[in-house]
C-alpha positions in Angstrom: 20.9 25.4 4.5 20.9 22.2 5.4 19.9 18.9 3.5 16.0 17.6 5.1 16.8 14.4 6.1 12.8 13.7 5.5 10.4 14.5 2.7 6.8 14.9 2.5 6.4 13.5 -1.0 7.4 9.8 0.0 5.1 7.7 -2.4 5.9 3.0 -2.1 3.5 1.6 -4.7 2.7 -1.4 -5.2 3.8 -2.4 -8.4 2.3 -5.8 -8.7 -0.5 -6.1 -7.3 -2.2 -3.8 -10.7 -0.9 -6.3 -13.1 -2.6 -9.1 -10.6 -5.7 -7.2 -9.2 -8.0 -5.3 -10.4 -9.2 -2.4 -8.1 -12.4 -2.1 -7.5 -12.7 0.4 -4.6 -8.9 2.0 -3.2 -10.1 3.5 0.5 -7.3 5.9 2.1 -5.8 4.4 6.1 -4.3 5.1 9.0 -1.5 2.4 10.4 -0.5 2.3 13.7 3.0 2.8 14.2 5.5 2.3 16.5 8.3 4.3 17.9 10.6 4.5 14.9 8.6 3.4 11.6 7.6 6.4 11.0 11.2 8.0 10.7 11.6 4.8 8.6 9.0 5.5 6.2 9.8 8.8 5.9 13.2 7.9 4.2 11.4 6.1 2.3 12.3 2.7 3.5 9.3 0.5 2.9 7.5 -2.2 1.2 4.5 -3.4 0.4 5.0 -5.9 -2.2 4.5 -9.1 0.3 1.9 -7.8 2.4 -2.0 -8.8 2.6 -4.7 -7.1 4.0 -7.6 -8.8 6.6 -10.0 -8.2 9.0 -10.5 -9.5 12.3 -13.2 -8.1 15.2 -14.6 -5.3 12.9 -10.9 -4.3 12.8 -9.1 -3.8 9.6 -5.1 -5.4 9.8 -2.1 -5.1 7.4 0.7 -8.5 7.5 4.3 -8.4 5.7 4.6 -5.1 5.3 8.9 -4.1 5.3 9.9 -1.0 7.3 13.4 -1.5 8.0 14.9 -0.4 10.9 15.6 3.4 11.1 19.6 3.8 10.7 19.6 5.7 13.5 18.1 4.3 16.2 19.8 4.0 19.7 18.6 1.1 21.3 15.5 0.1 20.9 14.0 -0.2 17.2 11.1 -2.0 15.4 10.3 -5.7 14.3 10.1 -5.6 11.1 7.8 -7.4 9.3 5.0 -7.2 12.7 1.1 -7.3 11.6 -0.1 -3.3 12.3 -3.7 -2.2 12.8 -5.7 0.2 9.9 -7.7 3.2 11.5 -10.9 3.2 9.1 -13.9 4.5 9.8 -16.5 1.7 10.9 -18.5 2.2 7.8 -15.7 1.6 5.7 -14.9 -1.3 7.7 -18.5 -2.7 7.4 -18.5 -1.7 3.3 -15.0 -4.0 2.7 -16.4 -7.0 5.3 -19.6 -7.1 2.7 -17.8 -6.7 -0.1 -14.8 -9.5 0.9 -18.1 -11.7 2.0 -18.7 -11.8 -2.0 -16.4 -14.9 -4.4 -13.0 -13.8 -5.2 -13.1 -10.0 -3.8 -9.9 -8.9 -1.3 -8.1 -6.2 0.3 -4.8 -5.4 -1.5 -2.6 -2.2 -0.3 -1.4 -0.2 -3.3 0.8 2.6 -1.3 2.1 3.9 1.0 2.4 7.6 1.4 3.3 11.1 3.7 -0.2 13.2 3.6 0.0 16.9 4.0 -0.3 16.8 7.2 2.4 14.7 7.9 0.4 11.6 8.7 1.7 7.8 7.5 -1.1 6.6 4.7 -2.1 3.5 3.5 -3.8 3.4 -0.1 -5.9 0.4 0.3 -8.1 -1.2 -2.7 -10.9 -3.6 -2.5 -10.1 -6.4 -5.6 -10.8 -9.1 -7.9 -7.8 -11.1 -9.4 -7.0 -10.7 -13.1 -7.2 -13.8 -14.8 -4.8 -14.3 -17.6 -5.8 -13.5 -20.7 -6.8 -9.7 -19.0 -3.1 -9.2 -17.8 -2.2 -10.3 -21.8 -4.7 -7.6 -22.2 -3.0 -4.9 -20.2 0.3 -5.7 -21.8 -0.7 -5.1 -25.4 -2.4 -2.1 -24.1 1.5 -0.4 -22.4 2.7 -2.0 -25.8 1.6 0.1 -27.9 1.4 3.1 -25.3 4.8 3.0 -25.9 4.8 2.9 -28.8 2.4 5.7 -29.5 4.3 7.8 -27.7 8.0 6.5 -29.5 6.9 7.7 -31.8 5.6 11.3 -31.6 8.7 12.1 -29.3 
């Protein structure tokens, strides 16, 4: 049986986001991709670490998302960090617009995944930046949990 080249259980996470931000509400958005971008995502060669989302003219976009060129592409490959349009419902975009106009709220990309129908999706979150003491509390909780897990084993 030949080895499958692509996998549908891809989950590319933005670990830094959960440390830097407190997520208030999450949304699932489709992405407008070109040519070989979906194949690169299925190979797991994408990153949302430095990416951010913004709204413009009742449309949502992600900027700074890095999708590496597809290794088996013939002659035409995609631009790695191009701006990509996000596919959201009109009500979701209006909700995000009204919330981001409040002080201190932003839209953060959380993870890229392939859904059960084979489409690449981006999970975005409405988020508020954490203060330094919140970050310290999170670190203490993680250390405490790790210590308890170590004692159980």
